[in-house]
N, C-alpha and C positions, 0 to 999 in steps of 0.2 A: 492371512494377515494383511492389513492395509498399510500402504506406504504413505506417510504424512510428512509435510514440511511445516516447520514452525519458525516464525520470525521472533527474534528477541531484541528488545530495546531497553535502554536505561539512561537516565541523566541525573540521578540522585545517588549519592553514595558511590561505592565502588562497583561499577557495572560488570567488570570482569569477574569479580568474586561472586556476584549474583548469578551470572551466566554459568559459572562453574558449579555453583550449588544447584541450580535448576537442572543442569545436565546430569549431575549425580542422582538427583531425585528421580529423573526419568529413567536412568540406567538401572536403578534399584527396584523399579516397579515390575511386578511379576508378569505383566501382560505387555511389556514394551521391550523392544530391542533397539538400542541406539545404533545409528549407522554412520552418518557423516556430520561434520560441522564446518562452517565457513570460518574465515578469519574474522578479526574485529575491524569494523569500519567506523570512522568518525563522520557524523552526518549533521546536517542543519536541523534545528528544531522546526517542527511544523505545527502551527497553531499559535494564536495570539498569547495564550497562557502557558505555552509548553516549557518555558524556561530556557536553559542553556543547551549547548550542543549535546548530541546523543552518541552513545556507542551502540552499534547494531550488529547483528549476526543472524544467521539462519542455520537450523539443524534439520536433519532427516532422521526419522524414526520409523520403525514398523511396529504395529500394535494390533491386538485382537479387540481392543476397546472400540465401542461405537464412536462416531464423531462427537456426539453430545457428551458421552462419558469422558472422552479425551478433553473436550472443552472444560468440563467440570474439574478435571484433574489439573489442567493448566491454570485455571483461576484459583484453585486451592494452593498450588505452588506459589503463585504470585502473592497470595495472602500470607503464606508461611514465611516468605522472604521479605515481608514488610510493605507490600503494595497497598496503598489506600486509593480511594476513588472520589475525593472531594471535588475535584475540578475535571470537567470533561476535556480530554486532550491536554491535561496538565502535566507537570513534571512527575516522573515516576522512578521508583527504585528498580522495578522490573516489569516489563510488558511482554507477554507471551501470546502471539497471534497465530491461530491455526490458519494456514494459508491454502494448502491443497491437501486433499485426501484422495489418493489414486486419481482417477479421472471423474470423480463424482461431482455432481452439481446438486447442491442442497440449498433450499430457501425456506428456512424456518424462522420463527420469531427471534430465537436466540442465536442462530447460526446461519451464516451464508458462506457457502463453499462453491467455487474458489472465493477467497477473501475479496470483496468488491474493489478494494484499492490496491491489491497486490501487484497488478500489472503496470501501474504508473508510478508507484512510490520507488524512487531510486534507492532508498535505504533498505528496501526489500529486494528489488530486482538485481542489484549489483552483487550482494552476497549470495543470493540464490543462483545467479548465473555461474558463480564460482564452483558450486558443488552439483548443480543440476541444469546445465545449459540446454539440454535436450528435452527437459520436462515440458510437456505441451499443455497449454491452457485449454481446458475442455470446452470453453465457450467461444473464445476468440480464435481457436485453432492455430495458435502461433506458439513456438517454443519460447522459453524464457530468454534465450539469447536473441531471438528475433524481436521480442518485445523490447529488450534493452537497446538494440540497434535502432528501432523506431523512435525511442525516446531521445536518441542522440542525433536525430536529423536536425540540421540547422539551415535556415530558420525552421521552427516547428509551428505549424499552422493549427490553430485551435478554433473550432467553429461554435458559434452560439446562434440559436434560432432568432428570427426577426424580432420577437418580443423583447429581447435583451440588447437591442441596438444601443439604447441609452446607457446601459451599464458598460458595454464595451467602450463607448466613447469616454465615459467617466474614468475608466481604469487606464486608458492609453498612456497618460503621462507617467504614472507610477510603474506600469509595466515596461515602458520604454527605458526607464531608469534602472529598475531592478532586474528585469529579464529581457535584455536587448535582443535575444534570439527567439523571442516569442512573437508570433503574429496572431492577434485576436481578430477573428473574422466574423462579422454579423451577416448571416445569409438568409435569404428568403427561401420559399419553397418553389419547386423541388430543389433539393440540394445536389450538387455535383461532387461526389466524394473524392475523386482524385485530387481536388484542389486543396484538401485539408487532411491533416493527419489524425485528428480525433475530434469528437464533439462533446460538449459539456451539457449535462442535464442538471438543472438547479432546483426545480420544484415541479409540482404536479399541474401547474397551470399550462404546461406544454407537454402533453402526454407523449409517450413513446409510440408513435404511429408508423404507418408505412414509409413516411419520408425519412425515418431513421434507419431504414434497412440498408445494410452494408457499412454502417458507421461503427467505429470503435468509440464507445461511449464511456465517459467518465461520469459516474452517477454521484453527485455531490449532495443529494438531498439529506443524507444523514449527518453531514458535516456540521460542526457548530458555527454560529455566527450568521450575519446577514449575507446575501449573495456576493457582495464585493469581497467580504472577508474569506468566504469559501473559495472564491477564485484565486485570491492571492495565496492562500494555503496550498491549494492544488498546484499552482505554478511553482511554489517552493519545493514541493515534493517531486515535481517533474524535472526541474532544472538544477537541483543540487547535485554536485558531483561528489559522491562519497569517497572518502580517502581511506584506503586500506592501511591500517596502522600496524597490524601484527597478525601472526598466526594465533589461533585459539590455543 
C-alpha cells in the first residue's frame, strides 16, 4: 500500500461538515485505510478571486489505488460534496489536493507529485507538520518541519533573476506594506545561494539552467494572473500564519 497525504480546504458553506463527509467517503472505500488527520486551521485566502478566509486541514491515508486513480476519486468526492470549478482559484465548498505519495516523484499532465506548492503554502505545511513532521520532501530532501522552519526565517529573502528587476522595484512599496518581513532581491548571474532563502520562477523566458542549481525554487508558472499578481499570491501563502482553531 502507498502512504498518501491529502490537503483539505474550504471557504464556502460549512467546511467542517464537508471535511467530515470527505473523511467518511475515504474511510468507506474498499482500497483505502484512513490513518491520521490534523486539526482545523483558519488561513488567509490566496488568489484575487479566492473569497473569504479558509479552513484547512491535512489527512494521511494508505491505499492500493494508483496515484491517478486516487486523484480521480478525490475529484469525484469534491463533486459529490458540491465543488464547482467556474473560477480558477475561486471560492470552494471543498478542495482535496494530493500532496505526497510515499517518496514518489510524478510529473504527468494531470498530476504532479509532490504537489508543486506544498512546500511553501503555510496552509499546507502547518497542518502537515502536526501529523507528519518527519515526512521528507523527495525533491528538496528536507522534512516538513525543516520546510516550516525555513518559511519562518525573518527576514525571508526571495530572489528573482535579473530580467525581473523592474518587477521587483514595482512591487517594493506594496511588499513593504503587506509583507514587511519579505526581502525581494534581484540578482544577476551567477547567483550566490547562501544570501537568499528561495528563488521564484515566473515564466519560460528564464529557463531553469545551471545557475539555478542549489536553489529552492517556487515555480509560479501555473498560477493565475500576471507576474505581479502571482508574486503577491505567493507571498500571501508564504507569510500567512495559520491559526489552529480546534481538533478535527
